[in-house]
N, C-alpha and C positions, 0 to 999 in steps of 0.2 A: 558321856557322849556316845558310847557304844549302844546305849539304849535307844537313841534317836532313830536310827534306821529301822529298828524293830517296831518302834511305835508308828513310824510312817507306814511300814508295811502292813501292820495290823489295821490302821485307819483305812488304808487303801482297800484292804480285803473286805472290811465291813461296808464300805461305800459300794464296793462291787456287788456284795450280797444284796444290799438294799436296792440297787439298780436292777439287779437280776430279778429280785422278787417282784418289783413293779412291772418290769418288761415282760415277765412271763404271763401276765394277765392280758387277755385280749380285750382292750378297752373299746376298740372299734365294734366288736360284736356286742359288747355291753350296751353301747349307745344305740345300736340298731335294735337290740332287744327291747330297750326302754321305749323306743319310738313305736314299734309295731306290736309288741306283745303286752305292754303295760299301759301306755298312755292312750294309744289309739282305741283300744276296746272301752276304756273309761268314757271317752268322749262319744263313742258310738252309742253307748247306753244312755248318756244324757240326751243325745239327739233323738233317740227312739222314744224316750219317756215324755218329752215335751208335747209332741203331737198326740200321744196316747192320753195325756191329761186333758188336752183340748177336746178330744173326741168324747171323753167321759163327761166333761163339763157341759158340752153341747147337748148330749143325750139327756142329762139332768134338766137343763133349761127347756128342752123340747117336751119332756115328760116329767115334770117335777113331782117327786115322791121321796119318801124317806129311803126307799131302796135305791133309787137312782142317785140320791145324795150320798148314800153310803159308798156306792161305786166310785163316785167322783172323788170322795175323800181318800179312798184307798189308792186311786190313781195319783193323787197329790203326794201321798206318802211314798209311793214308788219313785216319783220324780225327785222328791227331796232326798231319798236314799241314793239315787244315781248321782245327784249333784254332790252330796256329802262324800261319796267315794272318790269323786274326781277332784276334790278341792286341793289335794297335794300337787296337782298339775296346773295350777293357776299361776302361770309365769309367761314371759315373752309377750306375744301378741294377745293372749287371753287377758293379761293384765293391762297392756297398753290400750286395748279397746274397752276396758272396764267391764268385761263380761261377768266378773265376780260380783260387781254391783248390780248389773241389770238382772242377773239371775238370783243371786243369793243374798241380796241386801235385806237386813232386818234391823229393828222390828218394823212391822207395817205401820204406815202413817194412816191410822184409821180416821183421823179428823179430815185429812185431805180426801180420802176415799168417800167419806160420807158427804162432804161438801160438794164433790163432783156429782154424786147421785141426787142430792136434794135440790141443787140449783138447776132448775129447768132452763135457765137462760144459756147454759153451757151446752154446746152441741157435742154429744158423745160420738166420736168416730175414731178411726185409727190414728189420725193426725193428733187429735186431742190426747190420746193415750201416750203416744210417743213423746209428747211435750211434758208429761208428768214425771215427777221424781221417781227414781227406782224404788223408793219406799212404798210407792202406791201402785206398783205393777210387777213386783218380783214374786218369788215363791211365797214370801211372807204375806204379801198383799192377797194372793189367791187363797192362802190359808185363812186369813181374816174373813174373807167373803164366804168361804165354805164351812168354817168351823165356829165362828163367833156366834153369840146368842142370836143375832139377827138372821142367821141362816136357818133357824128353826121355823121361821114364818114363811110357809109355802103356800102358793108359789111366790117367787120373788116379784117385786114390783118391776115394771117394764124397764125403768132406768137402772135398777140394780142388776137386772139380768143383762142389760146391754153392757154395763161397765164390766161385769165379770166375763162376758163373752169376748169383749175387745181386749181386756187385760190378759186373758189366758191365750188368745191368739198371738198377742205380742210376745208373751213369754215363750210360747212354743217356737217362734222364729228365733228368739235369742238363744234358746237351748240347742238349736241346730248349728249355730255359728261356730262353736269350738271345733266340732268335727270337720266342718268345711275348711276352717283355717288350718287345722292340723294336717288334713289329708289332701286337700285340693289347692291350697294357697301357698304351700311350700314350707310351712312352719315346722312340720315333722322332719323334713329333710334338713332344714337349717339346724334344728336341734341335734340331730344325729351326726352332723358334720362338725359340730362345735366342740372339738377336742380341747384338752388342757384343763386348767383349774381356775383361770382368771374369770372375772365378772363377764357374764354372757356365755360362758361355756356350759355345756349340757350338765356336767356334774355340779357346777355352781347353781344353775337354775333349779334343777330337781332338788338338790339339797336345801336350798333356801325355801322352795315351795313346801317341803316337808317341815322344816324348822318353823316357818311362820305359822303354818296350820297348827302344829303341836303347841306352840306358844299361845295361840288364841284359844285352843281347847282348854289348856291348863288354867290360864289366867281369867279369861272371859266366860267361856261356856260352862266351866265347872267352878273355878275359884271364886268368881264374883257372886253367884247365887249362894255358894257355901259360906260367904262372909269373909273371905280371905283379904278383901280390900275394905272391910267395914268392921274391924275389931271383933270378928267372929260372929257378927249378927247376920243371920240368914237374910238373903234378898231374893225370895222366890219369884218376885215379879220381874226379875232381870233374866230369867231363863229364856233360851231361844225357843221359838215356836210354842208359845204358851197356849194359844187357842186350840191347836191340834194336840196338845199334851205330848209333844213328840221330841222333846229336848234330848233325851237319852237315845231315842231312835236315830237322830241325826249324828250324835256323838259316836254311836256304834258304827255308822257308815263312815265317819271320819277315821276311826281306828282301822277299819277294814281297808280304807283307801291307803293309809300308811303301810299296812301289812302287805297290800298288793305291790306298792312301790318297792318294798323291801324284798319280797319273796318271788314275785313273778318274773318271768323271762329266763332265758338261758343264753349266757350267764345272767345272774341276778345281782342286785345290790349287796345282799348279804355276803355272797362269795367274794365280791370285790372288797368290801369293808374288811372282811376277815383276812384277805390276802395282804392288806396294807397295815394290819393291826396285830399286836402281839398279846392283847388282853382278851378278856371274856365279855367285853361290852356288847359286841354284836349279838352274841348268843343270849345275853340277858335282855337286850332290847327286844328280840323276837319273843322271848318268854313274857315280857311285860305287855307287849301288844296282845298276845293271845289271852293273857289274864284279864286285860281291860275289856276285851270283846266279850269274854265269858261273864264278867261282872255286869256289863251292860245288859246282857241277855237275862240275867237273874233279877236285875232291878226293874225291868220293864221300860216302857217308852217315856214315862212321865217323870221328869226331874223334880217338879214341885211336890208330887206325892212321895217321891223317894226322900226328899229332904225332911219331910214330916214323919215318915214311917221307918226309914232305913238310913238315917244320917251317918252311922258308922261306915256303912258300905259306900256311901257317897264320898266320905273322907278317904276311904281306901282307893276309890276311883281317881280322886284328885291326886293322891300320892303316886299312883301309877302314871297318870298323865304327866306329872312333873318329872318323873324319872325318864319317861320317853322323850320329853322335850330336852332335858339336860344331856341325855346320851347323844342326841342329834346335834345340839348347838355347841356342846363342848368337845366330846370325843370325836364324832364323825367329822365335824368341821375342821378340827385340828389335824386329824389323820389325812384328810384330803387337801388340807392347806387352802381352804376357801374362805372368802370374806362373807360373814353373816350380815345380811342386809335387814334393816328394820321392816316390819310389816306395815301395810297401808290399809287400814280399815275405815278411813274417812272418805268423805266425798259429798255429793250433792245432798 
C-alpha cells in the first residue's frame, strides 16, 4: 500500500509534464501562421493562374499558331501546378462549394465536349457552359482541348474555339473563388479561430486535407497506374492528365503542397508535431517528402513513359507516397487525436 502514493505522485507528475509540453506551444500563433503564411499564398497563386491561362488561351485563339499554342499549354501547366500545390487545403467552404470538382475534376469527358462542339443546334454561351458537368469544363477539359490530337488542327473551328474560350473563362472565375472565400468571406478567420481537435477544428481540417490528398496520390494517382489494384498489371491509361503527359508534374506539385503545409509558417506544423511526439516520424516524414519531390524531378512529367522505361523508380515513388500517407493517417492523426474522415472524389 505504501507504493500507491508514489504511483499516484508519479502519474500526476507525468500528466503535468504532458500538459506542460502541450501548453508550451503557441497553437494560436500556429493557426494564424497557417491562415496567412501557408494557405492564403496557395489560393492567391491559384487565383492568379486562372486569368493568366485565360489570357494565353485567348491570345492563341486570336492568333492561332504552334508558338501561341505552346504558350497556352505552358500556362495550363502553371495553372495545374498551382492547383496541385493547393490541394491539401481543400476543406471547409472549398469543399462545401465543390470547388475541387469545378477546378480539378478528371478525367475530361471528351465525348460530352465533342458533342457540344459538333451539335450546332446547341447555343454555346456562358450559361450553356455553366450547365455542363465539371468533367467538361475543369482543368482536365481545358487540357483535352489544348493537348489532344484535335488541337494539332489549326486554326480551331469556330465552335471549338468558342467552347474553349467559354470554358477557360468559366475556369478562371472558379479559380479565383478560393482566394475570395478565404480572404474576403471570412473562411480564413473562421479557420484560425477554430481551436481544439474536434471535427471542424483547424487542426482537424488541415490534417484531413493532407491525409485525403496523400491517400489519393498513393492509391489512385500512382498505385492504380502501377497495377496495385489490378494484380500487378500496369494501367497506363488510368494516369491523371494523359493528354498533357503531366501526371508526375501534378504529383510533384501535390508533394510540394504537402511540404509547404508541413514546413511553411512560423511556427509550423513540423514544430508542432515534434512538440507532441516522442518519435522520429516527423523528421522521416520530411525526408520522405523531399525524396519524393526529387524522384519526381528525375522521372520527368510523364507517368506513362516512366511506367514503360523507369518502372523501378515509379515503384519507389509509390513506396514513398504510401509511407507519407501512413505517417499522416496513423502517427499524426493519433498524436493530435483527430478523427480521420473519408475522402470524397465522387460527384456529378
